[in-house]
C-alpha positions, 0 to 999 in steps of 0.5 A: 464588568464590575469594578473588581474586574477593572481593578486588575487592569489598572493596579500592579497587584490584582485583588486576587490571584484568580483575576490574574488567571482570567485576564488576557496577556495583553493587559500586562503591557498596557501603558495605563497599568498601575495608574488607578481606575478613577481617571479612566472613568471621568464624569460626563462633564470632565475632560478625558484628553489626559487619559486618552493621551496615555493611550496614544503610545500604548503598545496594546491600544488596538487589543484594548480597543477591540476588547472594548468594542466587543462589550458595549456595556463597558464605560470609560476610556478604553483603547483611546476612546470614550464609550460614546466614540465606541458606540459610534464606531459600532454603528459605523461598522454595522 
């Protein structure tokens, strides 16, 4: 997933109309919508607990996590998990 594809989730107005048509409906209900992408893609040494806290009460946390689990190439925080945590969840599920 490239940064333009991630932008539509994080910003209130997508970069292009076509992006609106491609995104799943649950994105509109995401608690992180409008927060920007940088904080959801912390450097490996940065603490991501602040952004993960946003996910705790998110009404679409499960949908977000399932989306991220389906695509191992996704980095950053999705569904309240880091890429490392999702990798572990995938291994446990196999």
